[in-house]
C-alpha positions in Angstrom: 22.7 -12.2 -4.0 19.3 -11.7 -2.4 18.7 -13.1 1.1 15.8 -15.7 1.4 12.5 -14.4 2.7 12.3 -14.5 6.5 10.5 -17.0 8.7 8.6 -14.6 10.9 7.4 -15.7 14.4 3.9 -14.4 14.3 0.7 -14.8 16.3 -2.4 -15.5 14.1 -4.9 -12.7 14.1 -7.5 -14.6 16.1 -5.0 -14.8 19.0 -4.3 -11.0 19.2 -6.8 -10.5 22.0 -10.4 -9.6 22.8 -12.1 -7.5 20.1 -9.6 -8.5 17.4 -10.9 -10.8 14.7 -11.1 -11.2 11.0 -12.0 -9.0 9.2 -10.1 -6.5 11.4 -11.8 -3.2 10.6 -10.2 0.1 11.7 -11.7 3.5 11.2 -11.3 7.1 12.3 -10.1 10.5 11.2 -6.8 11.1 9.4 -5.9 13.5 12.3 -7.1 14.1 15.8 -8.0 17.8 15.4 -9.9 18.5 18.6 -11.5 16.6 21.6 -14.9 17.3 20.2 -14.1 16.1 16.6 -12.5 12.9 17.8 -15.4 12.1 20.2 -17.9 12.8 17.4 -16.0 10.4 15.1 -15.8 7.7 17.7 -19.6 7.9 18.5 -20.4 7.7 14.9 -18.1 4.8 14.3 -19.4 3.0 17.4 -22.8 2.6 15.7 -21.1 0.2 13.4 -19.6 -2.0 16.2 -18.9 -4.8 16.4 -18.1 -4.5 12.7 -15.6 -1.8 13.5 -13.7 -2.4 16.7 -10.7 0.0 16.4 -10.7 3.8 16.4 -7.7 5.3 14.5 -6.5 8.8 14.6 -3.2 10.5 13.7 -1.7 12.3 16.6 1.6 13.4 14.9 1.1 14.3 11.3 4.4 15.6 9.7 3.5 17.1 6.3 5.6 17.3 3.1 6.1 21.0 3.7 6.0 22.9 7.0 3.1 25.2 7.8 0.2 22.8 7.4 -1.6 21.2 10.3 0.9 18.7 11.7 -1.3 17.1 14.4 -2.3 17.9 17.9 0.6 16.1 19.5 0.5 14.5 22.9 -2.8 16.2 24.1 -4.5 14.3 21.3 -3.5 11.0 23.0 -5.8 11.9 25.9 -8.6 12.7 23.5 -8.1 9.3 21.8 -8.0 7.5 25.1 -11.2 9.2 26.3 -13.0 8.5 23.0 -12.0 4.8 23.2 -13.2 4.6 26.8 -16.5 6.3 26.1 -17.3 4.0 23.1 -15.6 0.7 24.0 -13.5 0.9 20.9 -9.8 -0.1 20.8 -7.5 2.7 19.8 -4.7 3.0 17.2 -2.2 5.7 16.2 0.9 6.2 14.1 4.4 6.4 15.7 7.5 7.6 14.0 10.0 8.1 16.9 10.8 6.3 20.2 9.3 9.4 21.9 6.0 8.7 20.1 6.1 5.1 21.2 6.7 6.0 24.9 3.9 8.6 24.9 1.4 6.3 23.1 2.1 3.4 25.4 1.9 5.6 28.5 -1.5 6.8 27.2 -2.7 3.2 26.8 -3.1 3.1 23.0 -4.0 -0.4 22.0 -2.4 -0.7 18.5 0.4 1.2 16.9 1.2 1.6 13.2 4.3 2.7 11.3 3.7 5.0 8.4 4.8 4.8 4.8 7.4 7.5 5.2 9.0 5.8 8.2 9.0 2.2 6.9 11.7 2.7 4.2 14.2 4.2 6.7 16.0 1.3 8.5 17.5 3.6 11.1 14.0 4.9 12.1 12.5 1.4 12.1 15.3 0.0 14.2 14.9 2.8 16.7 11.2 2.0 17.0 12.0 -1.7 17.3 14.4 -1.0 20.1 11.8 1.2 21.9 9.2 -1.6 21.5 11.5 -4.4 22.7 9.8 -6.4 25.5 6.5 -4.6 24.9 3.5 -6.8 24.0 1.5 -4.5 21.7 0.2 -5.1 18.1 2.1 -3.2 15.4 1.0 -2.5 11.9 3.5 -1.7 9.2 2.5 0.3 6.2 4.3 -0.3 2.9 7.1 2.2 2.0 6.1 5.1 -0.2 8.0 3.7 -3.1 7.5 0.1 -4.4 10.3 -1.7 -2.6 9.3 -5.1 -1.2 12.6 -5.7 0.6 12.3 -2.5 2.7 8.8 -3.6 3.7 10.0 -7.0 4.7 13.0 -5.6 6.4 10.8 -3.4 8.6 8.7 -6.4 9.6 11.9 -8.4 10.4 13.3 -5.7 12.7 10.1 -5.5 14.7 9.8 -9.3 14.9 13.4 -9.6 16.1 12.4 -7.2 18.9 9.8 -9.6 20.0 6.7 -8.2 18.4 4.6 -11.2 17.4 1.3 -9.4 16.9 2.5 -8.0 13.6 0.6 -7.1 10.5 1.2 -5.3 7.2 -0.9 -2.5 5.7 -1.1 -1.9 2.0 -1.7 1.8 1.3 -0.4 2.0 -2.3 2.7 3.4 -3.8 3.9 6.7 -5.1 4.1 6.4 -8.9 4.8 8.9 -11.6 3.1 7.0 -14.4 -0.5 7.2 -15.4 -2.9 6.1 -12.6 -6.4 7.0 -11.5 -5.5 6.6 -7.9 -3.8 8.8 -5.3 -1.3 6.0 -4.7 -1.0 3.2 -7.3 -2.3 -0.1 -5.8 0.4 -2.4 -7.4 -1.4 -5.4 -5.9 1.5 -7.6 -6.9 3.5 -6.3 -3.9 1.2 -7.3 -1.1 0.5 -10.6 -2.9 4.2 -11.4 -3.0 4.5 -10.4 0.6 1.7 -12.7 1.7 3.3 -15.5 -0.3 6.8 -14.8 1.2 5.5 -14.5 4.8 2.7 -17.0 5.3 0.5 -16.2 8.4 1.2 -12.4 8.1 -2.1 -10.6 8.4 -2.5 -8.1 5.5 -4.7 -5.1 5.9 -5.6 -2.5 3.2 -5.9 1.3 3.6 -8.3 2.1 0.7 -8.4 5.7 1.7 -4.8 6.4 0.8 -4.9 4.2 -2.4 -8.1 5.8 -3.7 -7.5 9.4 -2.6 -11.2 10.1 -3.0 -14.3 8.6 -1.5 -16.0 7.4 -4.7 -13.2 4.8 -5.3 -13.2 3.4 -1.7 -15.6 0.6 -2.3 -13.8 -0.6 -5.4 -10.4 -0.7 -3.7 -11.7 -2.2 -0.4 -13.6 -5.0 -2.3 -10.5 -5.8 -4.3 -8.5 -6.2 -1.1 -11.1 -8.5 0.5 -11.3 -10.6 -2.7 -7.5 -11.0 -2.5 -7.8 -12.5 1.0 -6.8 -9.5 3.0 -7.4 -9.7 6.7 -9.1 -6.3 7.1 -9.3 -2.6 6.3 -8.2 0.7 7.7 -10.6 3.5 6.5 -10.5 7.2 7.2 -13.7 8.6 8.6 -14.4 12.1 9.8 -17.6 13.7 11.2 -17.2 16.7 8.8 -14.8 15.8 6.0 -15.4 19.1 4.2 -13.7 21.0 7.0 -11.0 18.4 7.9 -7.6 19.8 8.5 -5.9 17.1 6.5 -7.0 14.8 3.6 -10.6 15.7 3.7 -11.2 14.5 0.1 -10.5 10.9 1.1 -12.5 10.7 4.3 -16.0 9.5 4.6 -18.6 10.4 7.3 -19.5 7.7 9.8 -22.8 7.3 8.1 -21.1 6.8 4.7 -18.7 4.4 6.4 -21.6 2.2 7.4 -23.0 2.2 3.9 -19.5 1.3 2.6 -19.1 -1.6 5.0 -22.6 -3.0 4.2 -21.8 -2.9 0.5 -18.7 -5.1 0.8 -18.7 -8.9 0.4 -16.4 -10.4 3.0 -14.4 -13.5 2.0 -13.5 -16.4 4.2 -9.8 -16.8 5.0 -10.0 -20.3 3.5 -12.8 -20.7 1.0 -15.1 -23.7 1.2 -13.8 -26.1 -1.5 -17.4 -26.7 -2.6 -18.0 -23.1 -3.4 -14.6 -21.7 -4.4 -11.4 -23.7 -4.4 -7.8 -22.6 -4.3 -7.5 -22.6 -8.0 -10.2 -19.9 -8.3 -8.4 -17.7 -5.8 -5.1 -18.1 -7.5 -6.7 -17.3 -10.9 -8.2 -14.1 -9.3 -4.7 -13.1 -8.3 -3.3 -13.8 -11.8 -6.1 -11.7 -13.3 -5.1 -8.7 -11.2 -1.4 -9.2 -11.8 -2.1 -9.4 -15.6 -4.1 -6.1 -15.4 -1.2 -4.5 -13.6 1.4 -5.8 -16.1 -0.7 -4.4 -19.0 -0.8 -1.0 -17.4 2.9 -0.9 -16.8 3.6 -2.0 -20.4 1.3 0.7 -21.7 3.3 3.3 -19.7 6.6 1.9 -21.0 5.4 2.1 -24.6 4.2 5.6 -24.1 7.7 6.6 -23.0 9.3 4.7 -26.0 7.0 6.7 -28.4 8.2 9.9 -26.8 11.8 8.9 -27.1 11.2 8.2 -30.9 9.7 11.6 -31.4 12.5 13.3 -29.5 15.1 11.6 -31.7 13.2 12.6 -34.8 13.0 16.2 -33.7 16.6 16.4 -32.8 18.0 14.4 -35.7 19.4 11.6 -33.5 19.9 8.2 -35.0 17.3 5.6 -34.0 19.7 2.7 -33.9 21.4 2.5 -30.5 22.6 -1.1 -30.2 24.6 -0.5 -27.1 21.5 0.7 -25.3 19.6 -2.4 -26.2 22.5 -4.6 -25.1 22.4 -2.9 -21.7 18.6 -3.4 -21.4 18.9 -7.1 -22.2 21.8 -7.6 -19.8 20.0 -5.9 -17.0 16.8 -7.9 -17.6 18.7 -11.2 -17.7 20.2 -10.3 -14.3 16.8 -9.5 -12.9 15.5 -12.7 -14.4 18.3 -14.8 -12.9 17.6 -13.4 -9.4 13.9 -13.9 -9.8 14.1 -17.4 -11.2 13.0 -16.6 -14.7 14.6 -18.5 -17.6 16.9 -16.7 -20.1 14.7 -17.9 -22.9 11.6 -16.3 -21.4 13.4 -13.0 -20.8 14.7 -13.0 -24.4 11.2 -13.7 -25.8 9.4 -11.3 -23.6 11.8 -8.4 -24.1 12.0 -9.0 -27.9 8.2 -8.8 -28.0 8.2 -5.6 -26.0 10.9 -4.2 -28.3 8.9 -5.0 -31.5 5.8 -3.3 -30.0 8.0 -0.3 -29.2 9.2 -0.2 -32.8 5.6 -0.3 -34.1 4.6 2.6 -31.8 7.6 4.6 -32.9 7.0 3.9 -36.6 3.4 5.1 -36.3 4.5 8.2 -34.4 6.9 9.0 -37.2 4.2 8.5 -39.8 1.9 10.8 -37.9 4.6 13.4 -37.7 5.0 13.1 -41.5 8.7 13.0 -41.8 9.2 11.3 -45.2 12.9 12.0 -45.4 13.8 9.9 -42.4 13.6 6.1 -42.4 11.3 4.7 -39.7 13.0 3.0 -36.7 14.1 -0.6 -37.1 16.2 -1.2 -34.0 16.2 -0.5 -30.3 14.7 2.7 -28.9 
């Protein structure tokens, strides 16, 4: 049985310290590549202060495969500190090991974040929490690579238990094998559920990793602000075309300014005369409905492929034991999620009927007159 959502002991964003306020806007290159590159980025970003108050840069950048640029390492911490001192910007970097924490704190980094590849590993998160115990530093936690809300919550809990009260979550999208126009699928329902489960938890958005390209940044960033997110973390590089990592999703400091000017910032609590809570909740429902429709379309595509595979290999369409397993699994999920059995039954039967229709049409297009069209579970 699932544990109840935690009651986190958090400091509101407005009490995080000088220079931190809503919206919290963080910008800077994916990686600290050189002292000159980082200073150029900081000077460009400073022109947008006080809108942007935090300079971000990756110091350690482990890649999927070895051989690519994996960050400057500890020398980059000095570049980050010097760039922050020269511009008056606060500084932020990613940490993945206790050694990273020790080095970043020694260098005077103002904010730390935990990346999407570290968040899902409880051993790694606990090691970081132990290294941060007794340290008063803000920590941002990116969502895990895969859509697992409990791992995200668990990482926040471990850090909060270590005494970290200036704690925020960062939504950077999820790895997803289905159809999506984004680098990482937004799946807005996950940060929405996290904000509902942990009231008072600041939620930031990393539109650079969700979009994966600069022409989608404004769309993703505005969606986050419309959903009452507390701020943004945007990747900005003085020369994205020659960036050593993720150049296609980084904007120039000038383009960053244009992006920020184009966004409509929302109040944390809307004026009831202009926009009441009902409107905000309806906006969230509209986004969830769009996400549900996309997931259903992906499911139906797979059901159609299953039907064609069975037709091609002369496999019987009727698989009653398979449908029984599907329904049993969905009823169990529904029970844990507070959904009524009647709703699960009606919803899954509707999905099943649409699957049958899609398979029937696929069979007709394949022109197989000797086989009867499907009439039962896929």
